[in-house]
Chimera marker file (.cmm) of the C-alpha trace (Angstrom):
<marker_set name="trace">
<marker id="1" x="113.850" y="82.863" z="114.648" r="1" g="1" b="0" radius="0.5"/>
<marker id="2" x="116.665" y="82.716" z="116.225" r="1" g="1" b="0" radius="0.5"/>
<marker id="3" x="117.811" y="84.720" z="119.099" r="1" g="1" b="0" radius="0.5"/>
<marker id="4" x="120.543" y="86.219" z="116.941" r="1" g="1" b="0" radius="0.5"/>
<marker id="5" x="117.399" y="87.817" z="115.182" r="1" g="1" b="0" radius="0.5"/>
<marker id="6" x="115.513" y="89.384" z="117.420" r="1" g="1" b="0" radius="0.5"/>
<marker id="7" x="117.506" y="91.043" z="120.390" r="1" g="1" b="0" radius="0.5"/>
<marker id="8" x="116.413" y="92.473" z="124.169" r="1" g="1" b="0" radius="0.5"/>
<marker id="9" x="117.026" y="96.118" z="124.331" r="1" g="1" b="0" radius="0.5"/>
<marker id="10" x="116.600" y="98.363" z="126.613" r="1" g="1" b="0" radius="0.5"/>
<marker id="11" x="113.008" y="99.768" z="126.494" r="1" g="1" b="0" radius="0.5"/>
<marker id="12" x="113.637" y="104.029" z="126.537" r="1" g="1" b="0" radius="0.5"/>
<marker id="13" x="112.634" y="105.949" z="128.499" r="1" g="1" b="0" radius="0.5"/>
<marker id="14" x="114.045" y="103.504" z="130.581" r="1" g="1" b="0" radius="0.5"/>
<marker id="15" x="111.647" y="102.360" z="133.491" r="1" g="1" b="0" radius="0.5"/>
<marker id="16" x="112.079" y="100.287" z="135.731" r="1" g="1" b="0" radius="0.5"/>
<marker id="17" x="110.295" y="97.115" z="137.395" r="1" g="1" b="0" radius="0.5"/>
<marker id="18" x="110.287" y="94.112" z="139.705" r="1" g="1" b="0" radius="0.5"/>
<marker id="19" x="112.558" y="91.806" z="137.833" r="1" g="1" b="0" radius="0.5"/>
<marker id="20" x="114.452" y="95.298" z="135.559" r="1" g="1" b="0" radius="0.5"/>
<marker id="21" x="114.748" y="97.281" z="133.408" r="1" g="1" b="0" radius="0.5"/>
<marker id="22" x="111.869" y="97.326" z="130.911" r="1" g="1" b="0" radius="0.5"/>
<marker id="23" x="112.882" y="95.137" z="127.514" r="1" g="1" b="0" radius="0.5"/>
<marker id="24" x="111.459" y="95.744" z="124.180" r="1" g="1" b="0" radius="0.5"/>
<marker id="25" x="112.580" y="93.013" z="120.919" r="1" g="1" b="0" radius="0.5"/>
<marker id="26" x="114.113" y="94.871" z="117.271" r="1" g="1" b="0" radius="0.5"/>
<marker id="27" x="111.104" y="95.387" z="115.610" r="1" g="1" b="0" radius="0.5"/>
<marker id="28" x="109.536" y="97.980" z="118.761" r="1" g="1" b="0" radius="0.5"/>
<marker id="29" x="112.845" y="99.462" z="119.413" r="1" g="1" b="0" radius="0.5"/>
<marker id="30" x="113.441" y="100.690" z="115.968" r="1" g="1" b="0" radius="0.5"/>
<marker id="31" x="109.725" y="102.116" z="115.910" r="1" g="1" b="0" radius="0.5"/>
<marker id="32" x="110.811" y="103.762" z="119.495" r="1" g="1" b="0" radius="0.5"/>
<marker id="33" x="114.249" y="104.760" z="117.532" r="1" g="1" b="0" radius="0.5"/>
<marker id="34" x="112.617" y="106.673" z="114.439" r="1" g="1" b="0" radius="0.5"/>
<marker id="35" x="110.433" y="109.132" z="116.726" r="1" g="1" b="0" radius="0.5"/>
<marker id="36" x="113.571" y="109.856" z="118.642" r="1" g="1" b="0" radius="0.5"/>
<marker id="37" x="115.484" y="111.075" z="115.504" r="1" g="1" b="0" radius="0.5"/>
<marker id="38" x="111.950" y="112.901" z="114.660" r="1" g="1" b="0" radius="0.5"/>
<marker id="39" x="111.501" y="114.645" z="117.495" r="1" g="1" b="0" radius="0.5"/>
<marker id="40" x="115.078" y="115.381" z="119.659" r="1" g="1" b="0" radius="0.5"/>
<marker id="41" x="116.316" y="118.384" z="118.391" r="1" g="1" b="0" radius="0.5"/>
<marker id="42" x="120.260" y="118.749" z="117.425" r="1" g="1" b="0" radius="0.5"/>
<marker id="43" x="121.862" y="120.102" z="119.582" r="1" g="1" b="0" radius="0.5"/>
<marker id="44" x="119.302" y="118.771" z="122.257" r="1" g="1" b="0" radius="0.5"/>
<marker id="45" x="121.544" y="115.239" z="123.381" r="1" g="1" b="0" radius="0.5"/>
<marker id="46" x="124.927" y="116.784" z="125.112" r="1" g="1" b="0" radius="0.5"/>
<marker id="47" x="127.263" y="113.830" z="123.514" r="1" g="1" b="0" radius="0.5"/>
<marker id="48" x="125.682" y="113.328" z="119.963" r="1" g="1" b="0" radius="0.5"/>
<marker id="49" x="124.689" y="117.245" z="119.411" r="1" g="1" b="0" radius="0.5"/>
<marker id="50" x="124.593" y="116.362" z="115.490" r="1" g="1" b="0" radius="0.5"/>
<marker id="51" x="121.963" y="113.343" z="116.689" r="1" g="1" b="0" radius="0.5"/>
<marker id="52" x="117.970" y="113.933" z="115.625" r="1" g="1" b="0" radius="0.5"/>
<marker id="53" x="115.747" y="116.248" z="112.972" r="1" g="1" b="0" radius="0.5"/>
<marker id="54" x="114.392" y="118.251" z="114.938" r="1" g="1" b="0" radius="0.5"/>
<marker id="55" x="110.056" y="118.679" z="113.969" r="1" g="1" b="0" radius="0.5"/>
<marker id="56" x="109.278" y="120.468" z="116.119" r="1" g="1" b="0" radius="0.5"/>
<marker id="57" x="110.512" y="123.580" z="114.334" r="1" g="1" b="0" radius="0.5"/>
<marker id="58" x="108.018" y="123.082" z="112.073" r="1" g="1" b="0" radius="0.5"/>
<marker id="59" x="105.319" y="124.279" z="113.720" r="1" g="1" b="0" radius="0.5"/>
<marker id="60" x="107.164" y="128.343" z="112.737" r="1" g="1" b="0" radius="0.5"/>
<marker id="61" x="106.935" y="127.058" z="109.188" r="1" g="1" b="0" radius="0.5"/>
<marker id="62" x="105.340" y="127.811" z="106.528" r="1" g="1" b="0" radius="0.5"/>
<marker id="63" x="103.388" y="124.234" z="105.213" r="1" g="1" b="0" radius="0.5"/>
<marker id="64" x="104.280" y="124.171" z="101.501" r="1" g="1" b="0" radius="0.5"/>
<marker id="65" x="106.282" y="122.108" z="99.434" r="1" g="1" b="0" radius="0.5"/>
<marker id="66" x="109.903" y="124.333" z="100.404" r="1" g="1" b="0" radius="0.5"/>
<marker id="67" x="109.371" y="122.663" z="104.054" r="1" g="1" b="0" radius="0.5"/>
<marker id="68" x="108.363" y="119.159" z="103.345" r="1" g="1" b="0" radius="0.5"/>
<marker id="69" x="111.116" y="118.811" z="100.661" r="1" g="1" b="0" radius="0.5"/>
<marker id="70" x="113.636" y="119.952" z="103.807" r="1" g="1" b="0" radius="0.5"/>
<marker id="71" x="112.343" y="118.328" z="106.468" r="1" g="1" b="0" radius="0.5"/>
<marker id="72" x="112.044" y="114.849" z="103.668" r="1" g="1" b="0" radius="0.5"/>
<marker id="73" x="116.022" y="115.625" z="103.027" r="1" g="1" b="0" radius="0.5"/>
<marker id="74" x="116.525" y="115.754" z="106.925" r="1" g="1" b="0" radius="0.5"/>
<marker id="75" x="114.904" y="113.097" z="108.101" r="1" g="1" b="0" radius="0.5"/>
<marker id="76" x="116.911" y="110.832" z="104.981" r="1" g="1" b="0" radius="0.5"/>
<marker id="77" x="119.946" y="112.324" z="106.571" r="1" g="1" b="0" radius="0.5"/>
<marker id="78" x="119.022" y="111.310" z="110.577" r="1" g="1" b="0" radius="0.5"/>
<marker id="79" x="117.409" y="107.869" z="110.471" r="1" g="1" b="0" radius="0.5"/>
<marker id="80" x="120.044" y="106.774" z="108.115" r="1" g="1" b="0" radius="0.5"/>
<marker id="81" x="122.851" y="108.002" z="110.924" r="1" g="1" b="0" radius="0.5"/>
<marker id="82" x="120.930" y="106.935" z="113.375" r="1" g="1" b="0" radius="0.5"/>
<marker id="83" x="119.281" y="103.302" z="111.312" r="1" g="1" b="0" radius="0.5"/>
<marker id="84" x="122.923" y="101.696" z="110.406" r="1" g="1" b="0" radius="0.5"/>
<marker id="85" x="123.274" y="98.476" z="110.639" r="1" g="1" b="0" radius="0.5"/>
<marker id="86" x="119.966" y="97.563" z="110.560" r="1" g="1" b="0" radius="0.5"/>
<marker id="87" x="118.411" y="100.098" z="107.523" r="1" g="1" b="0" radius="0.5"/>
<marker id="88" x="119.821" y="100.430" z="104.764" r="1" g="1" b="0" radius="0.5"/>
<marker id="89" x="118.961" y="104.129" z="103.638" r="1" g="1" b="0" radius="0.5"/>
<marker id="90" x="117.660" y="102.405" z="100.161" r="1" g="1" b="0" radius="0.5"/>
<marker id="91" x="115.776" y="100.834" z="102.637" r="1" g="1" b="0" radius="0.5"/>
<marker id="92" x="113.753" y="104.359" z="104.360" r="1" g="1" b="0" radius="0.5"/>
<marker id="93" x="111.163" y="105.977" z="101.958" r="1" g="1" b="0" radius="0.5"/>
<marker id="94" x="109.834" y="109.170" z="104.001" r="1" g="1" b="0" radius="0.5"/>
<marker id="95" x="106.899" y="110.198" z="102.451" r="1" g="1" b="0" radius="0.5"/>
<marker id="96" x="106.019" y="114.510" z="103.595" r="1" g="1" b="0" radius="0.5"/>
<marker id="97" x="102.641" y="116.610" z="102.756" r="1" g="1" b="0" radius="0.5"/>
<marker id="98" x="100.050" y="118.458" z="104.417" r="1" g="1" b="0" radius="0.5"/>
<marker id="99" x="97.345" y="116.605" z="105.805" r="1" g="1" b="0" radius="0.5"/>
<marker id="100" x="94.723" y="117.085" z="103.273" r="1" g="1" b="0" radius="0.5"/>
<marker id="101" x="91.899" y="117.379" z="106.293" r="1" g="1" b="0" radius="0.5"/>
<marker id="102" x="94.080" y="120.053" z="108.587" r="1" g="1" b="0" radius="0.5"/>
<marker id="103" x="96.286" y="122.117" z="106.211" r="1" g="1" b="0" radius="0.5"/>
<marker id="104" x="98.214" y="123.463" z="108.932" r="1" g="1" b="0" radius="0.5"/>
<marker id="105" x="99.321" y="119.662" z="109.744" r="1" g="1" b="0" radius="0.5"/>
<marker id="106" x="102.761" y="117.859" z="107.951" r="1" g="1" b="0" radius="0.5"/>
<marker id="107" x="101.639" y="114.614" z="107.672" r="1" g="1" b="0" radius="0.5"/>
<marker id="108" x="105.025" y="111.965" z="107.662" r="1" g="1" b="0" radius="0.5"/>
<marker id="109" x="105.159" y="109.037" z="106.365" r="1" g="1" b="0" radius="0.5"/>
<marker id="110" x="108.548" y="106.222" z="107.405" r="1" g="1" b="0" radius="0.5"/>
<marker id="111" x="108.718" y="102.778" z="105.232" r="1" g="1" b="0" radius="0.5"/>
<marker id="112" x="111.941" y="101.177" z="105.937" r="1" g="1" b="0" radius="0.5"/>
<marker id="113" x="113.208" y="97.166" z="105.804" r="1" g="1" b="0" radius="0.5"/>
<marker id="114" x="114.842" y="95.949" z="108.548" r="1" g="1" b="0" radius="0.5"/>
<marker id="115" x="117.475" y="93.637" z="106.688" r="1" g="1" b="0" radius="0.5"/>
<marker id="116" x="117.789" y="90.869" z="109.444" r="1" g="1" b="0" radius="0.5"/>
<marker id="117" x="114.859" y="89.577" z="108.982" r="1" g="1" b="0" radius="0.5"/>
<marker id="118" x="113.345" y="91.133" z="106.451" r="1" g="1" b="0" radius="0.5"/>
<marker id="119" x="111.042" y="93.067" z="108.166" r="1" g="1" b="0" radius="0.5"/>
<marker id="120" x="108.924" y="95.786" z="106.487" r="1" g="1" b="0" radius="0.5"/>
<marker id="121" x="107.149" y="98.370" z="108.202" r="1" g="1" b="0" radius="0.5"/>
<marker id="122" x="105.589" y="101.657" z="107.653" r="1" g="1" b="0" radius="0.5"/>
<marker id="123" x="105.483" y="104.413" z="110.949" r="1" g="1" b="0" radius="0.5"/>
<marker id="124" x="103.531" y="108.287" z="110.477" r="1" g="1" b="0" radius="0.5"/>
<marker id="125" x="103.384" y="110.769" z="112.503" r="1" g="1" b="0" radius="0.5"/>
<marker id="126" x="101.442" y="113.661" z="112.407" r="1" g="1" b="0" radius="0.5"/>
<marker id="127" x="103.004" y="117.779" z="113.151" r="1" g="1" b="0" radius="0.5"/>
<marker id="128" x="101.434" y="120.198" z="113.727" r="1" g="1" b="0" radius="0.5"/>
<marker id="129" x="103.292" y="123.332" z="110.774" r="1" g="1" b="0" radius="0.5"/>
<marker id="130" x="102.675" y="126.883" z="110.520" r="1" g="1" b="0" radius="0.5"/>
<marker id="131" x="100.601" y="128.936" z="108.471" r="1" g="1" b="0" radius="0.5"/>
<link id1="1" id2="2" r="1" g="1" b="0" radius="0.2"/>
<link id1="2" id2="3" r="1" g="1" b="0" radius="0.2"/>
<link id1="3" id2="4" r="1" g="1" b="0" radius="0.2"/>
<link id1="4" id2="5" r="1" g="1" b="0" radius="0.2"/>
<link id1="5" id2="6" r="1" g="1" b="0" radius="0.2"/>
<link id1="6" id2="7" r="1" g="1" b="0" radius="0.2"/>
<link id1="7" id2="8" r="1" g="1" b="0" radius="0.2"/>
<link id1="8" id2="9" r="1" g="1" b="0" radius="0.2"/>
<link id1="9" id2="10" r="1" g="1" b="0" radius="0.2"/>
<link id1="10" id2="11" r="1" g="1" b="0" radius="0.2"/>
<link id1="11" id2="12" r="1" g="1" b="0" radius="0.2"/>
<link id1="12" id2="13" r="1" g="1" b="0" radius="0.2"/>
<link id1="13" id2="14" r="1" g="1" b="0" radius="0.2"/>
<link id1="14" id2="15" r="1" g="1" b="0" radius="0.2"/>
<link id1="15" id2="16" r="1" g="1" b="0" radius="0.2"/>
<link id1="16" id2="17" r="1" g="1" b="0" radius="0.2"/>
<link id1="17" id2="18" r="1" g="1" b="0" radius="0.2"/>
<link id1="18" id2="19" r="1" g="1" b="0" radius="0.2"/>
<link id1="19" id2="20" r="1" g="1" b="0" radius="0.2"/>
<link id1="20" id2="21" r="1" g="1" b="0" radius="0.2"/>
<link id1="21" id2="22" r="1" g="1" b="0" radius="0.2"/>
<link id1="22" id2="23" r="1" g="1" b="0" radius="0.2"/>
<link id1="23" id2="24" r="1" g="1" b="0" radius="0.2"/>
<link id1="24" id2="25" r="1" g="1" b="0" radius="0.2"/>
<link id1="25" id2="26" r="1" g="1" b="0" radius="0.2"/>
<link id1="26" id2="27" r="1" g="1" b="0" radius="0.2"/>
<link id1="27" id2="28" r="1" g="1" b="0" radius="0.2"/>
<link id1="28" id2="29" r="1" g="1" b="0" radius="0.2"/>
<link id1="29" id2="30" r="1" g="1" b="0" radius="0.2"/>
<link id1="30" id2="31" r="1" g="1" b="0" radius="0.2"/>
<link id1="31" id2="32" r="1" g="1" b="0" radius="0.2"/>
<link id1="32" id2="33" r="1" g="1" b="0" radius="0.2"/>
<link id1="33" id2="34" r="1" g="1" b="0" radius="0.2"/>
<link id1="34" id2="35" r="1" g="1" b="0" radius="0.2"/>
<link id1="35" id2="36" r="1" g="1" b="0" radius="0.2"/>
<link id1="36" id2="37" r="1" g="1" b="0" radius="0.2"/>
<link id1="37" id2="38" r="1" g="1" b="0" radius="0.2"/>
<link id1="38" id2="39" r="1" g="1" b="0" radius="0.2"/>
<link id1="39" id2="40" r="1" g="1" b="0" radius="0.2"/>
<link id1="40" id2="41" r="1" g="1" b="0" radius="0.2"/>
<link id1="41" id2="42" r="1" g="1" b="0" radius="0.2"/>
<link id1="42" id2="43" r="1" g="1" b="0" radius="0.2"/>
<link id1="43" id2="44" r="1" g="1" b="0" radius="0.2"/>
<link id1="44" id2="45" r="1" g="1" b="0" radius="0.2"/>
<link id1="45" id2="46" r="1" g="1" b="0" radius="0.2"/>
<link id1="46" id2="47" r="1" g="1" b="0" radius="0.2"/>
<link id1="47" id2="48" r="1" g="1" b="0" radius="0.2"/>
<link id1="48" id2="49" r="1" g="1" b="0" radius="0.2"/>
<link id1="49" id2="50" r="1" g="1" b="0" radius="0.2"/>
<link id1="50" id2="51" r="1" g="1" b="0" radius="0.2"/>
<link id1="51" id2="52" r="1" g="1" b="0" radius="0.2"/>
<link id1="52" id2="53" r="1" g="1" b="0" radius="0.2"/>
<link id1="53" id2="54" r="1" g="1" b="0" radius="0.2"/>
<link id1="54" id2="55" r="1" g="1" b="0" radius="0.2"/>
<link id1="55" id2="56" r="1" g="1" b="0" radius="0.2"/>
<link id1="56" id2="57" r="1" g="1" b="0" radius="0.2"/>
<link id1="57" id2="58" r="1" g="1" b="0" radius="0.2"/>
<link id1="58" id2="59" r="1" g="1" b="0" radius="0.2"/>
<link id1="59" id2="60" r="1" g="1" b="0" radius="0.2"/>
<link id1="60" id2="61" r="1" g="1" b="0" radius="0.2"/>
<link id1="61" id2="62" r="1" g="1" b="0" radius="0.2"/>
<link id1="62" id2="63" r="1" g="1" b="0" radius="0.2"/>
<link id1="63" id2="64" r="1" g="1" b="0" radius="0.2"/>
<link id1="64" id2="65" r="1" g="1" b="0" radius="0.2"/>
<link id1="65" id2="66" r="1" g="1" b="0" radius="0.2"/>
<link id1="66" id2="67" r="1" g="1" b="0" radius="0.2"/>
<link id1="67" id2="68" r="1" g="1" b="0" radius="0.2"/>
<link id1="68" id2="69" r="1" g="1" b="0" radius="0.2"/>
<link id1="69" id2="70" r="1" g="1" b="0" radius="0.2"/>
<link id1="70" id2="71" r="1" g="1" b="0" radius="0.2"/>
<link id1="71" id2="72" r="1" g="1" b="0" radius="0.2"/>
<link id1="72" id2="73" r="1" g="1" b="0" radius="0.2"/>
<link id1="73" id2="74" r="1" g="1" b="0" radius="0.2"/>
<link id1="74" id2="75" r="1" g="1" b="0" radius="0.2"/>
<link id1="75" id2="76" r="1" g="1" b="0" radius="0.2"/>
<link id1="76" id2="77" r="1" g="1" b="0" radius="0.2"/>
<link id1="77" id2="78" r="1" g="1" b="0" radius="0.2"/>
<link id1="78" id2="79" r="1" g="1" b="0" radius="0.2"/>
<link id1="79" id2="80" r="1" g="1" b="0" radius="0.2"/>
<link id1="80" id2="81" r="1" g="1" b="0" radius="0.2"/>
<link id1="81" id2="82" r="1" g="1" b="0" radius="0.2"/>
<link id1="82" id2="83" r="1" g="1" b="0" radius="0.2"/>
<link id1="83" id2="84" r="1" g="1" b="0" radius="0.2"/>
<link id1="84" id2="85" r="1" g="1" b="0" radius="0.2"/>
<link id1="85" id2="86" r="1" g="1" b="0" radius="0.2"/>
<link id1="86" id2="87" r="1" g="1" b="0" radius="0.2"/>
<link id1="87" id2="88" r="1" g="1" b="0" radius="0.2"/>
<link id1="88" id2="89" r="1" g="1" b="0" radius="0.2"/>
<link id1="89" id2="90" r="1" g="1" b="0" radius="0.2"/>
<link id1="90" id2="91" r="1" g="1" b="0" radius="0.2"/>
<link id1="91" id2="92" r="1" g="1" b="0" radius="0.2"/>
<link id1="92" id2="93" r="1" g="1" b="0" radius="0.2"/>
<link id1="93" id2="94" r="1" g="1" b="0" radius="0.2"/>
<link id1="94" id2="95" r="1" g="1" b="0" radius="0.2"/>
<link id1="95" id2="96" r="1" g="1" b="0" radius="0.2"/>
<link id1="96" id2="97" r="1" g="1" b="0" radius="0.2"/>
<link id1="97" id2="98" r="1" g="1" b="0" radius="0.2"/>
<link id1="98" id2="99" r="1" g="1" b="0" radius="0.2"/>
<link id1="99" id2="100" r="1" g="1" b="0" radius="0.2"/>
<link id1="100" id2="101" r="1" g="1" b="0" radius="0.2"/>
<link id1="101" id2="102" r="1" g="1" b="0" radius="0.2"/>
<link id1="102" id2="103" r="1" g="1" b="0" radius="0.2"/>
<link id1="103" id2="104" r="1" g="1" b="0" radius="0.2"/>
<link id1="104" id2="105" r="1" g="1" b="0" radius="0.2"/>
<link id1="105" id2="106" r="1" g="1" b="0" radius="0.2"/>
<link id1="106" id2="107" r="1" g="1" b="0" radius="0.2"/>
<link id1="107" id2="108" r="1" g="1" b="0" radius="0.2"/>
<link id1="108" id2="109" r="1" g="1" b="0" radius="0.2"/>
<link id1="109" id2="110" r="1" g="1" b="0" radius="0.2"/>
<link id1="110" id2="111" r="1" g="1" b="0" radius="0.2"/>
<link id1="111" id2="112" r="1" g="1" b="0" radius="0.2"/>
<link id1="112" id2="113" r="1" g="1" b="0" radius="0.2"/>
<link id1="113" id2="114" r="1" g="1" b="0" radius="0.2"/>
<link id1="114" id2="115" r="1" g="1" b="0" radius="0.2"/>
<link id1="115" id2="116" r="1" g="1" b="0" radius="0.2"/>
<link id1="116" id2="117" r="1" g="1" b="0" radius="0.2"/>
<link id1="117" id2="118" r="1" g="1" b="0" radius="0.2"/>
<link id1="118" id2="119" r="1" g="1" b="0" radius="0.2"/>
<link id1="119" id2="120" r="1" g="1" b="0" radius="0.2"/>
<link id1="120" id2="121" r="1" g="1" b="0" radius="0.2"/>
<link id1="121" id2="122" r="1" g="1" b="0" radius="0.2"/>
<link id1="122" id2="123" r="1" g="1" b="0" radius="0.2"/>
<link id1="123" id2="124" r="1" g="1" b="0" radius="0.2"/>
<link id1="124" id2="125" r="1" g="1" b="0" radius="0.2"/>
<link id1="125" id2="126" r="1" g="1" b="0" radius="0.2"/>
<link id1="126" id2="127" r="1" g="1" b="0" radius="0.2"/>
<link id1="127" id2="128" r="1" g="1" b="0" radius="0.2"/>
<link id1="128" id2="129" r="1" g="1" b="0" radius="0.2"/>
<link id1="129" id2="130" r="1" g="1" b="0" radius="0.2"/>
<link id1="130" id2="131" r="1" g="1" b="0" radius="0.2"/>
</marker_set>
């Protein structure tokens, strides 16, 4: 694989070591970006107030199908913008549902394909939801 397909990114949050800033390859960088989008509240970033999906606020919402649909739409829009150039919106598959063992938790599954590498991946997050 060429270096054009595997650029090096600075790790977030920034960590410094003897050799400088910590770095990541493309695949772990994309996973970190997804996590940033999910756990950043809109308005939290001063110069990008629209950034983030704010899933932490779901803790105070009733856990049911309407919440899942709204969350899915919010994530689709936020991730499509944040991952533009890396993941095509049509290659994002987002599933939001209740945890089968603990009904008060949401399970968010995100599948995607990195266009430049033709690499598919899936990440899953659990969020404590309301009752």
